[in-house]
N, CA, C and O atoms as a Tinker XYZ file with bonds, in Angstrom:
   228  protein
     1  N     -3.688000    0.049000   -6.672000    73     2
     2  CA    -3.363000   -0.624000   -5.447000    64     1     3
     3  C     -2.920000    0.394000   -4.392000    63     2     4     5
     4  O     -3.240000    0.263000   -3.210000    81     3
     5  N     -2.200000    1.381000   -4.831000    73     3     6
     6  CA    -1.775000    2.411000   -3.887000    64     5     7
     7  C     -2.989000    3.163000   -3.353000    63     6     8     9
     8  O     -3.011000    3.582000   -2.196000    81     7
     9  N     -3.988000    3.330000   -4.200000    73     7    10
    10  CA    -5.222000    3.986000   -3.772000    64     9    11
    11  C     -5.894000    3.242000   -2.628000    63    10    12    13
    12  O     -6.373000    3.861000   -1.678000    81    11
    13  N     -5.930000    1.906000   -2.716000    73    11    14
    14  CA    -6.509000    1.099000   -1.646000    64    13    15
    15  C     -5.710000    1.257000   -0.365000    63    14    16    17
    16  O     -6.287000    1.346000    0.719000    81    15
    17  N     -4.386000    1.292000   -0.477000    73    15    18
    18  CA    -3.551000    1.464000    0.708000    64    17    19
    19  C     -3.845000    2.813000    1.372000    63    18    20    21
    20  O     -3.914000    2.903000    2.598000    81    19
    21  N     -4.014000    3.847000    0.569000    73    19    22
    22  CA    -4.321000    5.169000    1.132000    64    21    23
    23  C     -5.701000    5.194000    1.772000    63    22    24    25
    24  O     -5.889000    5.825000    2.812000    81    23
    25  N     -6.675000    4.511000    1.159000    73    23    26
    26  CA    -8.016000    4.459000    1.732000    64    25    27
    27  C     -7.986000    3.776000    3.095000    63    26    28    29
    28  O     -8.582000    4.275000    4.050000    81    27
    29  N     -7.289000    2.626000    3.195000    73    27    30
    30  CA    -7.211000    1.935000    4.473000    64    29    31
    31  C     -6.420000    2.743000    5.497000    63    30    32    33
    32  O     -6.717000    2.681000    6.690000    81    31
    33  N     -5.417000    3.500000    5.049000    73    31    34
    34  CA    -4.662000    4.367000    5.959000    64    33    35
    35  C     -5.575000    5.443000    6.534000    63    34    36    37
    36  O     -5.554000    5.694000    7.738000    81    35
    37  N     -6.378000    6.080000    5.679000    73    35    38
    38  CA    -7.299000    7.108000    6.153000    64    37    39
    39  C     -8.364000    6.511000    7.068000    63    38    40    41
    40  O     -8.745000    7.127000    8.063000    81    39
    41  N     -8.844000    5.318000    6.734000    73    39    42
    42  CA    -9.812000    4.649000    7.588000    64    41    43
    43  C     -9.216000    4.372000    8.963000    63    42    44    45
    44  O     -9.893000    4.523000    9.980000    81    43
    45  N     -7.952000    3.967000    8.993000    73    43    46
    46  CA    -7.282000    3.704000   10.273000    64    45    47
    47  C     -7.171000    4.979000   11.104000    63    46    48    49
    48  O     -7.360000    4.945000   12.320000    81    47
    49  N     -6.869000    6.086000   10.467000    73    47    50
    50  CA    -6.748000    7.352000   11.200000    64    49    51
    51  C     -8.099000    7.796000   11.755000    63    50    52    53
    52  O     -8.195000    8.216000   12.908000    81    51
    53  N     -9.136000    7.702000   10.931000    73    51    54
    54  CA   -10.475000    8.104000   11.379000    64    53    55
    55  C    -10.954000    7.184000   12.496000    63    54    56    57
    56  O    -11.503000    7.655000   13.492000    81    55
    57  N    -10.753000    5.889000   12.344000    73    55    58
    58  CA   -11.179000    4.946000   13.371000    64    57    59
    59  C    -10.406000    5.180000   14.674000    63    58    60    61
    60  O    -10.977000    5.098000   15.761000    81    59
    61  N     -9.130000    5.466000   14.562000    73    59    62
    62  CA    -8.334000    5.764000   15.749000    64    61    63
    63  C     -8.814000    7.023000   16.446000    63    62    64    65
    64  O     -8.818000    7.100000   17.674000    81    63
    65  N     -9.218000    8.009000   15.656000    73    63    66
    66  CA    -9.721000    9.263000   16.216000    64    65    67
    67  C    -10.990000    9.029000   17.026000    63    66    68    69
    68  O    -11.184000    9.640000   18.077000    81    67
    69  N    -11.843000    8.152000   16.539000    73    67    70
    70  CA   -13.095000    7.872000   17.238000    64    69    71
    71  C    -12.957000    6.799000   18.310000    63    70    72    73
    72  O    -13.921000    6.514000   19.020000    81    71
    73  N    -11.786000    6.203000   18.439000    73    71    74
    74  CA   -11.547000    5.270000   19.525000    64    73    75
    75  C    -11.808000    3.815000   19.201000    63    74    76    77
    76  O    -11.844000    2.987000   20.111000    81    75
    77  N    -11.991000    3.473000   17.936000    73    75    78
    78  CA   -12.211000    2.084000   17.552000    64    77    79
    79  C    -10.854000    1.434000   17.325000    63    78    80    81
    80  O    -10.431000    1.263000   16.182000    81    79
    81  N    -10.180000    1.077000   18.390000    73    79    82
    82  CA    -8.799000    0.616000   18.306000    64    81    83
    83  C     -8.665000   -0.673000   17.513000    63    82    84    85
    84  O     -7.706000   -0.823000   16.756000    81    83
    85  N     -9.595000   -1.604000   17.662000    73    83    86
    86  CA    -9.537000   -2.854000   16.909000    64    85    87
    87  C     -9.658000   -2.610000   15.414000    63    86    88    89
    88  O     -8.911000   -3.187000   14.625000    81    87
    89  N    -10.598000   -1.756000   15.024000    73    87    90
    90  CA   -10.797000   -1.429000   13.614000    64    89    91
    91  C     -9.610000   -0.643000   13.064000    63    90    92    93
    92  O     -9.210000   -0.842000   11.917000    81    91
    93  N     -9.055000    0.238000   13.868000    73    91    94
    94  CA    -7.904000    1.026000   13.428000    64    93    95
    95  C     -6.698000    0.128000   13.172000    63    94    96    97
    96  O     -5.983000    0.307000   12.187000    81    95
    97  N     -6.479000   -0.824000   14.047000    73    95    98
    98  CA    -5.360000   -1.748000   13.875000    64    97    99
    99  C     -5.538000   -2.615000   12.651000    63    98   100   101
   100  O     -4.580000   -2.869000   11.921000    81    99
   101  N     -6.763000   -3.076000   12.417000    73    99   102
   102  CA    -7.052000   -3.909000   11.249000    64   101   103
   103  C     -6.846000   -3.121000    9.958000    63   102   104   105
   104  O     -6.227000   -3.623000    9.020000    81   103
   105  N     -7.355000   -1.904000    9.904000    73   103   106
   106  CA    -7.196000   -1.080000    8.712000    64   105   107
   107  C     -5.731000   -0.730000    8.476000    63   106   108   109
   108  O     -5.279000   -0.682000    7.332000    81   107
   109  N     -4.995000   -0.486000    9.542000    73   107   110
   110  CA    -3.570000   -0.186000    9.402000    64   109   111
   111  C     -2.821000   -1.405000    8.881000    63   110   112   113
   112  O     -1.898000   -1.270000    8.078000    81   111
   113  N     -3.209000   -2.586000    9.327000    73   111   114
   114  CA    -2.575000   -3.814000    8.828000    64   113   115
   115  C     -2.839000   -3.987000    7.334000    63   114   116   117
   116  O     -1.931000   -4.319000    6.573000    81   115
   117  N     -4.087000   -3.760000    6.917000    73   115   118
   118  CA    -4.416000   -3.852000    5.494000    64   117   119
   119  C     -3.604000   -2.834000    4.688000    63   118   120   121
   120  O     -3.114000   -3.143000    3.601000    81   119
   121  N     -3.467000   -1.627000    5.225000    73   119   122
   122  CA    -2.720000   -0.589000    4.520000    64   121   123
   123  C     -1.254000   -0.988000    4.367000    63   122   124   125
   124  O     -0.657000   -0.757000    3.315000    81   123
   125  N     -0.678000   -1.576000    5.393000    73   123   126
   126  CA     0.718000   -2.016000    5.325000    64   125   127
   127  C      0.895000   -3.112000    4.278000    63   126   128   129
   128  O      1.837000   -3.080000    3.486000    81   127
   129  N     -0.018000   -4.081000    4.282000    73   127   130
   130  CA     0.069000   -5.186000    3.323000    64   129   131
   131  C     -0.083000   -4.672000    1.897000    63   130   132   133
   132  O      0.686000   -5.052000    1.013000    81   131
   133  N     -1.067000   -3.813000    1.670000    73   131   134
   134  CA    -1.273000   -3.278000    0.323000    64   133   135
   135  C     -0.085000   -2.426000   -0.120000    63   134   136   137
   136  O      0.283000   -2.447000   -1.295000    81   135
   137  N      0.513000   -1.685000    0.797000    73   135   138
   138  CA     1.686000   -0.885000    0.453000    64   137   139
   139  C      2.846000   -1.788000    0.046000    63   138   140   141
   140  O      3.542000   -1.506000   -0.930000    81   139
   141  N      3.055000   -2.872000    0.788000    73   139   142
   142  CA     4.137000   -3.795000    0.444000    64   141   143
   143  C      3.890000   -4.467000   -0.900000    63   142   144   145
   144  O      4.824000   -4.646000   -1.681000    81   143
   145  N      2.643000   -4.840000   -1.179000    73   143   146
   146  CA     2.315000   -5.443000   -2.473000    64   145   147
   147  C      2.586000   -4.447000   -3.590000    63   146   148   149
   148  O      3.148000   -4.814000   -4.622000    81   147
   149  N      2.192000   -3.188000   -3.398000    73   147   150
   150  CA     2.443000   -2.150000   -4.394000    64   149   151
   151  C      3.940000   -1.946000   -4.613000    63   150   152   153
   152  O      4.393000   -1.800000   -5.748000    81   151
   153  N      4.697000   -1.937000   -3.533000    73   151   154
   154  CA     6.139000   -1.739000   -3.630000    64   153   155
   155  C      6.808000   -2.896000   -4.376000    63   154   156   157
   156  O      7.690000   -2.669000   -5.204000    81   155
   157  N      6.398000   -4.119000   -4.091000    73   155   158
   158  CA     6.945000   -5.286000   -4.787000    64   157   159
   159  C      6.586000   -5.236000   -6.269000    63   158   160   161
   160  O      7.429000   -5.516000   -7.121000    81   159
   161  N      5.332000   -4.879000   -6.583000    73   159   162
   162  CA     4.912000   -4.772000   -7.988000    64   161   163
   163  C      5.721000   -3.701000   -8.715000    63   162   164   165
   164  O      6.057000   -3.875000   -9.886000    81   163
   165  N      6.038000   -2.605000   -8.044000    73   163   166
   166  CA     6.838000   -1.544000   -8.645000    64   165   167
   167  C      8.244000   -2.036000   -8.975000    63   166   168   169
   168  O      8.748000   -1.780000  -10.069000    81   167
   169  N      8.876000   -2.737000   -8.046000    73   167   170
   170  CA    10.231000   -3.252000   -8.264000    64   169   171
   171  C     10.234000   -4.276000   -9.400000    63   170   172   173
   172  O     11.116000   -4.251000  -10.257000    81   171
   173  N      9.245000   -5.176000   -9.406000    73   171   174
   174  CA     9.151000   -6.172000  -10.477000    64   173   175
   175  C      8.951000   -5.491000  -11.824000    63   174   176   177
   176  O      9.529000   -5.911000  -12.827000    81   175
   177  N      8.144000   -4.454000  -11.849000    73   175   178
   178  CA     7.917000   -3.702000  -13.089000    64   177   179
   179  C      9.210000   -3.056000  -13.580000    63   178   180   181
   180  O      9.508000   -3.099000  -14.774000    81   179
   181  N      9.977000   -2.459000  -12.672000    73   179   182
   182  CA    11.258000   -1.850000  -13.058000    64   181   183
   183  C     12.222000   -2.895000  -13.604000    63   182   184   185
   184  O     12.894000   -2.662000  -14.609000    81   183
   185  N     12.288000   -4.036000  -12.948000    73   183   186
   186  CA    13.196000   -5.093000  -13.398000    64   185   187
   187  C     12.772000   -5.611000  -14.765000    63   186   188   189
   188  O     13.620000   -5.824000  -15.632000    81   187
   189  N     11.475000   -5.818000  -14.973000    73   187   190
   190  CA    10.980000   -6.311000  -16.260000    64   189   191
   191  C     11.297000   -5.321000  -17.376000    63   190   192   193
   192  O     11.699000   -5.732000  -18.465000    81   191
   193  N     11.126000   -4.038000  -17.126000    73   191   194
   194  CA    11.439000   -3.029000  -18.155000    64   193   195
   195  C     12.931000   -2.972000  -18.436000    63   194   196   197
   196  O     13.337000   -2.795000  -19.584000    81   195
   197  N     13.753000   -3.121000  -17.400000    73   195   198
   198  CA    15.207000   -3.086000  -17.585000    64   197   199
   199  C     15.682000   -4.297000  -18.378000    63   198   200   201
   200  O     16.583000   -4.175000  -19.208000    81   199
   201  N     15.092000   -5.460000  -18.136000    73   199   202
   202  CA    15.471000   -6.675000  -18.853000    64   201   203
   203  C     15.126000   -6.558000  -20.330000    63   202   204   205
   204  O     15.865000   -7.043000  -21.187000    81   203
   205  N     14.008000   -5.916000  -20.624000    73   203   206
   206  CA    13.576000   -5.730000  -22.017000    64   205   207
   207  C     14.373000   -4.641000  -22.733000    63   206   208   209
   208  O     14.234000   -4.468000  -23.944000    81   207
   209  N     15.196000   -3.916000  -22.003000    73   207   210
   210  CA    16.023000   -2.881000  -22.614000    64   209   211
   211  C     15.354000   -1.530000  -22.707000    63   210   212   213
   212  O     15.872000   -0.628000  -23.367000    81   211
   213  N     14.220000   -1.371000  -22.064000    73   211   214
   214  CA    13.516000   -0.089000  -22.075000    64   213   215
   215  C     13.986000    0.769000  -20.908000    63   214   216   217
   216  O     14.581000    0.276000  -19.950000    81   215
   217  N     13.707000    2.051000  -21.011000    73   215   218
   218  CA    14.066000    2.965000  -19.946000    64   217   219
   219  C     13.203000    2.699000  -18.717000    63   218   220   221
   220  O     11.991000    2.517000  -18.839000    81   219
   221  N     13.803000    2.676000  -17.561000    73   219   222
   222  CA    13.084000    2.403000  -16.332000    64   221   223
   223  C     12.326000    3.645000  -15.872000    63   222   224   225
   224  O     11.236000    3.529000  -15.313000    81   223
   225  N     12.870000    4.790000  -16.093000    73   223   226
   226  CA    12.215000    6.031000  -15.661000    64   225   227
   227  C     11.452000    6.681000  -16.762000    63   226   228
   228  O     10.846000    7.732000  -16.556000    81   227
C-alpha cells in the first residue's frame, strides 16, 4: 500500500512539472488517502500484536 502511495506521489510531481495541475491534484489526493490508509493499518497491526502479547517492534 505504501508503494501505491509513493507511485501516486511521483505521478503528482511529474504531472505538476509538466503543468497538468488537475492531474497533479488528483494524484496527490490519491497519495494522501493511500498514506492515511497505510498509517491506520500500521497502527491497527501494532495494537493487534500488543493485545496478543507479542513484541510490537
